[in-house]
C-alpha positions as CSV (number, residue, x, y, z in Angstrom):
1,M,151.6,-60.9,-28.6
2,D,148.6,-58.2,-28.5
3,W,146.1,-60.9,-28.6
4,L,147.2,-62.5,-25.3
5,Y,147.2,-58.9,-23.7
6,D,143.7,-58.2,-25.0
7,L,142.6,-61.6,-23.5
8,M,144.2,-60.9,-20.2
9,R,142.5,-57.6,-20.3
10,T,139.0,-58.6,-21.1
11,L,139.6,-61.3,-18.0
12,W,140.6,-58.9,-15.7
13,D,137.8,-56.4,-16.7
14,G,134.9,-59.1,-16.4
15,G,136.0,-59.0,-12.8
16,P,137.1,-61.9,-10.3
17,V,134.2,-64.5,-11.7
18,M,135.9,-64.3,-15.2
19,I,138.7,-66.5,-14.0
20,P,136.9,-69.4,-12.8
21,I,134.8,-69.0,-15.9
22,A,137.8,-69.3,-18.2
23,V,139.1,-72.2,-16.3
24,A,136.1,-74.1,-16.4
25,S,136.0,-73.4,-20.0
26,V,139.4,-74.5,-20.6
27,V,138.6,-77.7,-18.7
28,A,135.7,-78.4,-20.8
29,L,136.9,-78.1,-24.0
30,A,140.3,-80.4,-22.9
31,A,137.6,-83.0,-22.0
32,F,135.8,-82.8,-25.2
33,L,138.5,-82.6,-27.1
34,E,139.9,-86.0,-25.5
35,R,136.6,-87.3,-26.0
36,V,136.5,-86.9,-29.5
37,V,140.0,-88.0,-30.2
38,A,139.4,-91.6,-27.7
39,L,136.0,-92.2,-29.6
40,Q,137.1,-92.4,-33.1
41,R,135.7,-95.3,-34.9
42,E,139.1,-97.0,-35.4
43,R,139.7,-96.6,-31.7
44,V,136.3,-98.4,-30.8
45,V,134.8,-100.7,-33.5
46,P,137.5,-100.9,-36.6
47,R,135.9,-101.4,-39.8
48,G,136.1,-105.1,-40.9
49,F,137.2,-106.2,-37.6
50,V,134.0,-107.9,-36.6
51,A,133.7,-109.2,-40.0
52,K,137.1,-110.8,-39.6
53,V,136.7,-112.5,-36.3
54,S,133.1,-113.8,-37.4
55,D,135.0,-115.4,-40.9
56,H,137.3,-117.1,-38.5
57,L,134.4,-118.3,-36.2
58,A,132.0,-119.4,-38.9
59,R,135.2,-121.7,-40.4
60,G,135.6,-123.1,-36.9
61,E,139.1,-121.3,-36.5
62,A,138.2,-120.1,-32.6
63,D,142.0,-119.7,-31.8
64,E,142.6,-117.5,-35.0
65,A,139.5,-115.6,-34.0
66,L,141.1,-115.0,-30.4
67,A,144.3,-114.2,-31.5
68,L,143.0,-111.7,-33.7
69,C,141.1,-110.1,-30.8
70,E,144.2,-110.2,-28.4
71,K,146.3,-108.3,-31.3
72,R,143.9,-105.5,-31.2
73,Q,143.3,-103.0,-28.1
74,V,140.1,-101.7,-29.0
75,A,136.9,-102.3,-27.0
76,I,135.1,-104.6,-29.1
77,A,138.1,-107.0,-29.4
78,R,138.3,-107.0,-25.5
79,I,134.4,-107.9,-25.8
80,L,134.8,-110.3,-28.3
81,E,137.9,-112.1,-26.7
82,V,135.7,-113.0,-23.9
83,A,132.8,-114.3,-25.7
84,I,134.9,-116.7,-27.4
85,R,136.7,-117.9,-24.3
86,V,133.3,-118.4,-22.4
87,R,131.5,-119.7,-25.4
88,G,131.2,-123.2,-24.0
89,A,130.1,-122.1,-20.8
90,P,126.6,-122.1,-19.3
91,R,124.4,-119.6,-20.8
92,Q,124.0,-117.5,-17.7
93,A,127.6,-117.7,-17.0
94,M,128.3,-116.2,-20.3
95,K,125.8,-113.5,-20.0
96,E,127.1,-112.7,-16.4
97,R,130.8,-112.2,-17.5
98,L,130.1,-110.5,-21.0
99,E,127.8,-107.9,-19.0
100,E,130.7,-107.6,-16.9
101,V,133.5,-106.5,-19.6
102,G,130.7,-104.5,-21.5
103,R,130.4,-102.6,-18.1
104,R,133.7,-102.0,-17.8
105,E,134.5,-101.1,-21.5
106,A,131.5,-98.6,-21.3
107,A,133.1,-96.8,-18.3
108,A,135.9,-96.4,-20.1
109,L,134.4,-94.9,-23.2
110,E,132.3,-92.5,-21.0
111,R,135.7,-91.3,-19.1
112,F,135.4,-87.5,-18.8
113,I,131.8,-87.2,-19.4
114,P,131.2,-86.1,-15.8
115,V,133.6,-83.2,-16.1
116,V,131.7,-81.5,-19.2
117,G,128.4,-82.2,-17.2
118,I,129.7,-80.6,-14.3
119,V,131.2,-77.3,-15.9
120,A,127.9,-77.0,-17.9
121,S,126.3,-76.8,-14.5
122,I,128.7,-74.5,-12.6
123,S,129.5,-72.1,-15.5
124,P,125.7,-70.1,-15.7
125,L,125.8,-70.0,-12.2
126,L,129.1,-68.4,-12.1
127,G,128.1,-66.3,-14.9
128,L,125.0,-65.1,-12.8
129,L,127.2,-64.4,-9.8
130,G,129.4,-62.3,-11.8
131,T,126.4,-60.6,-13.1
132,V,125.0,-59.9,-9.7
133,G,128.5,-59.1,-8.3
134,G,128.7,-56.2,-10.8
135,M,125.5,-54.7,-10.5
136,I,126.0,-54.4,-6.8
137,A,129.5,-52.9,-7.5
C-alpha cells in the first residue's frame, strides 16, 4: 500500500491541477484499451469469413450466405448482409443503402476516438496551467 500513498502524495505535491490531469489520463487510457479490445480483427473482419460468403455466392447459395451473415455479429457481416439483400435492386439504390450501412458501421468503429483527442488537447494546457500556477506561487 506504500505505492498508493506515494501516488497520492505525488498528486498532492503536484498541486490542484494534477487531479484533472490524472483523471484525464485515466479516461484516455480507458478509451484506448476499450478500442484495442473492440477493434480486434476477429471482431471486425474475421479470418476466412468473406471467403466463405463469397464461396456460397459463387455457388448460387445466396440464402446460405445470408444465413452466415446473420449468424455473425461483426461489422463486415452486417455490410455483406445488406449487399446480399439488395443485390437485385438498381445500382443507385444499392449504393445508397450500402453507404448508409457503411457509415453506421464506421461510426460504431470510431466510438470513443474523440475522447482521446479531447484529452490530448486539454492535458498539455492543464500542464501549462499547473506550471504557471507553480511559478506564481
